[in-house]
C-alpha positions in Angstrom: 159.7 137.0 67.4 162.5 134.5 67.3 165.4 136.5 68.7 168.0 133.9 67.6 166.9 134.1 64.0 166.8 137.9 64.2 170.3 138.1 65.7 171.7 135.6 63.2 170.3 137.5 60.2 171.3 140.9 61.5 174.9 139.7 62.1 175.3 138.3 58.6 177.6 140.2 56.2 176.7 140.9 52.6 178.4 137.9 51.1 176.9 135.6 53.7 173.4 136.9 52.8 174.2 136.3 49.1 175.2 132.7 49.7 172.2 132.1 51.9 170.0 133.7 49.3 171.5 131.5 46.5 170.9 128.4 48.6 167.3 129.3 49.4 166.6 130.2 45.8 167.9 126.8 44.7 165.9 125.1 47.4 162.7 126.7 46.2 163.2 125.4 42.7 164.6 121.9 43.4 161.3 120.2 44.1 158.8 122.9 43.0 156.2 122.8 45.7 157.5 119.9 47.8 159.0 119.8 51.3 162.3 121.4 50.4 160.4 124.3 48.8 158.2 124.7 51.8 161.2 124.7 54.2 162.8 127.5 52.2 159.6 129.5 52.1 159.0 129.2 55.8 162.6 130.4 56.4 161.9 133.4 54.1 158.7 134.2 55.9 160.4 134.0 59.3 163.1 136.3 58.1 160.4 138.9 57.1 159.0 138.6 60.7 162.5 139.3 62.0 162.7 142.4 59.8 165.1 141.1 57.1 163.5 141.3 53.6 166.5 140.3 51.6 166.1 136.7 52.3 162.5 136.6 51.2 163.5 138.4 48.0 165.8 135.5 47.2 163.0 133.0 47.9 160.7 134.9 45.6 163.3 134.9 42.8 163.7 131.2 43.2 159.9 130.7 42.8 159.5 133.0 39.8 162.4 132.0 37.6 161.3 128.5 36.5 157.9 129.4 35.1 159.3 132.4 33.4 162.1 130.4 31.9 159.7 127.8 30.6 157.4 130.5 29.2 160.4 132.1 27.4 161.6 128.7 26.1 158.2 127.8 24.7 157.9 131.2 23.1 161.4 131.4 21.5 162.1 127.7 20.8 158.8 126.5 19.5 160.3 123.7 17.4 161.4 122.0 20.6 158.0 121.8 22.2 154.7 120.2 21.3 151.7 122.2 20.4 150.1 121.5 23.8 153.3 122.6 25.6 153.4 125.8 23.5 149.9 126.7 24.7 151.2 127.0 28.3 153.3 130.1 27.5 150.8 132.7 28.7 149.7 130.5 31.7 153.4 130.2 32.8 153.8 134.0 32.6 150.8 134.6 34.7 152.0 131.9 37.2 155.4 133.5 37.3 153.9 136.9 38.2 151.9 135.2 40.9 154.8 133.4 42.5 153.5 129.9 41.5 156.3 127.6 40.6 154.1 124.7 39.9 153.5 125.7 36.3 156.9 124.2 35.5 156.1 120.8 37.0 154.7 119.2 33.7 157.9 120.1 31.9 160.1 119.0 34.8 158.2 115.7 35.0 158.7 115.1 31.2 162.4 115.7 31.3 163.8 116.0 34.8 167.4 115.5 34.0 167.5 118.6 31.8 164.7 120.9 33.2 165.4 120.7 37.0 169.1 121.5 36.9 168.5 124.3 34.4 165.8 125.8 36.6 167.9 125.5 39.8 170.9 127.1 38.2 168.6 129.8 36.6 167.2 130.6 40.0 170.6 130.9 41.6 171.9 133.1 38.8 168.7 135.2 39.2 169.4 135.6 42.9 173.0 136.6 42.2 171.7 139.1 39.7 169.4 140.6 42.3 172.4 140.9 44.7 174.3 142.8 42.0 171.4 145.1 41.3 171.1 145.9 45.0 174.8 146.8 45.3 176.2 147.6 41.9 179.9 146.9 41.3 182.2 149.9 41.5 
């Protein structure tokens, strides 16, 4: 095991882990399967090897939010999507459950200035929600 990574992750406080998780969650979403995504995934996998599962949870949230958001949008706002795009709702739900972010790529490619920032912010908010669920406010 990489002892430097293990020591660094174990010495992090709760707020540092939340910030790191939000960063990694956004990194997973920003290029949907590209090199930034892979770097965040490898970091999450390395954190599992060092015994820290919180970081990989953030990575998983980042990969699962975009296809879920697209599926919900195509289901609830049908008038904003073509018939062909509406047919991807079930596929994106299945991809979300399988941690496959790439179901969002056709939507991101068709309107990157709206879809990508919304997916990144959604993933970061999802990660923050996960942090609140783990340690509820008192």
